[in-house]
N, C-alpha and C positions, 0 to 999 in steps of 0.2 A: 969365403967373408959370411960371416954369421950376421942375419937379421932378424928382431922379434918376431916379423910376420912369418919366418919361417918355422914356427912353434906354436903359432897362435892354432886353437882348434878350429875344426871345420866349419862350427856354428858360427864363428866370428870371418865368415868369409867376405861380409859387406865391409867391414871395417877394413878389410886387407885389401880390398879392392881401391876402395877409395884411397889408402895410403898409397898406391902403387902408381897415380897419376902424379907427372912430372919426371918418371923413372924414365932412364934411357935403354933403348933398345936398339942391338948392333947385329947386322949378318951383312955376309957379302957385299961389303964395302959402303953400306948405308946406314945413318944413324938414326932413330927416329924417338923423338919426346913423347911419352904417351901422353895424349889428352881424353881420352874416352875408354872407359872400361865396362865391363859387366860380370856381376858375381854369379855364380852358381853353385849350390852347396849340395853335397851327396848323402847327408844324414838322413833319407827317407820322407824328407819335410819337403822338397824341394821337387815338384814333379817336372821342372822343365830341363832338368839337370840331365845329362847323360847316363850318370851313375844312380840316378834314383831308385832303381829296382836292384841295386847290387854290382858286382863286376862281372863284366865282359871280358872277352879277348880284348876287344877294343877299347876300353874303358881302364882297366886294369890300372893304367901311367896315372890314373886320377886320385887313387889311392894311397899316393905317395912312393917315395919323400916327395916333401913339396920342394919347389925350384926347376921342377924338370917340364919341358914343353907337353903338352897333349895336343895333337893337332887331328884333326878331320874333315871329311871331305862333305859338301853340301849343296844339294841342288846339282850335283852329278856334275860341276863345274870349278866349284871353288873352295880352296885349301882355306880354314880358319886356324888360329893359334889363340891356345890357352898356356898360362902358367899354371901349375899344379900348387895349392897349398892346403894346407890342414896338416893335423898331426898324422905321423904314420900308420898307415891303415882307416883312418877318413878321409872319404872323399871330398875333393871342392876344387874348384878352378876358377881363374879369372881369365873371362875372353878378354883378347886384346883388342878394341873395336876400334880405335883411329888414334894416329899420332901426326905432329909434325916433323917431317925432315929436316933435320938439323945439320947432317954431314951429309955428301955424296949424291945432292941433287939431281945431278949428270947421270949418274947408274941409275937411279930410281926413275928417271924419266926414260930413261932408254927401254925401261922394263916397263913401264906404264902407259909410253905414249906421250903424244905431246899435250899435256892439261898440266892445268894452272898449278902452281906448287901446292895450294890450299887440297888439292885431289889427288895430289900424290898417295897418300895411305891415308884417306877419308873413308873408312870403312874395314871390315875386317877382310875383307879377301883381298882390298888393294894394298892392306897394310902387308900381308904374306907375299905378293906379288913384288911390291918395293923391296922389300927383303931378299928377293931371292929363292925362297923356301920351299919346301915342300914335304911330303909326308915322311922323309928322311930325318925330319929334325924330332919327331915323335920319339920320348922318352929319355932324351938328352938333356942333360944338365944347362940350365940357362945363367947358371951362377958362376960356375969354376972357370970356364974357357974352353974347357973338354969338345963343347958342340959346336956346333955351327951359330950359337946364338949368344949373344953375351946381354945379360938385364944388369944396369947398374943404377945404383940410387942419384937423386939429383943434388946439386951441390948444394940448393935451396929448396927444402920442401915446398908443395902447393899448400897455402894457407885455406885451411877447412872455410872460411869465408868466401874464398873463389871458386867451389865446387860446386855443381847442381846435382840433384839426383831425381829419378825418373822412373817409370815403367822400362823394362825390357824389350827389346825389339825381335820380330819373328819368331816368339813362341807362342806354341798352339796354348799350353799350360801354364797358369801360373804367373801371366804377361801385363800384370797389374802391380805385380812385385817391386818396390821402386829401388831396383838394386841396378840401376844403370848408372854410372859416375862419369860425369865431364867436367872438364875446367870450364864456368861460367864464361860465355862469351867467344869461346876460341874458333876461328873460322875454319878448322881442320877437324870438327867434331861430325859427325853424321847426321844426316836429319832423319827425324825419328818416323817411323811407320810400324803402326800398331799391326798385329797378326791380323790378318783377314781369312777364317776359315774358306777352303773350296767347297762350292755347291757340286753336288754329283748331279748331273744331269741325267 
């Protein structure tokens, strides 16, 4: 299936991210409606991006093609999931930060524990756990059904007036860039925490 954002340049990653709100992501018997995302460009103008300094073995998948999964391990304990966007050879990705579990609630709760429905995928690490995926999803298509993840468009797109934007979470560089987008007022959106540098003792 073809979508306009698959052909958008990396420089348009913020608009791509905004447009992915409301899309649904399925894996491991669970389906999640995306309510919060975060954009990262790899064009050399975004120091918060993993691809800012060019391709490495870890970030090569960010350079295309679009529609593939980019996973990474953070804080030595959590996996996070991105969808690659931007034209082939132009690195960009959208971090999938939070969502509402719309199918497979019991499976998601089995993976996440006895938490409220709103907490099942409220945050990027929780979203990955709820879906039951790990590093093996890295570099797989999220659109054609050949990988463990399937990303599908909403039956009714989220209205631009229902979207809020603000600074990104937990990044040391360019943290004030308003490239985090969420559905206004949705209870599954994660709380904002500004990055605070650690002081050396």
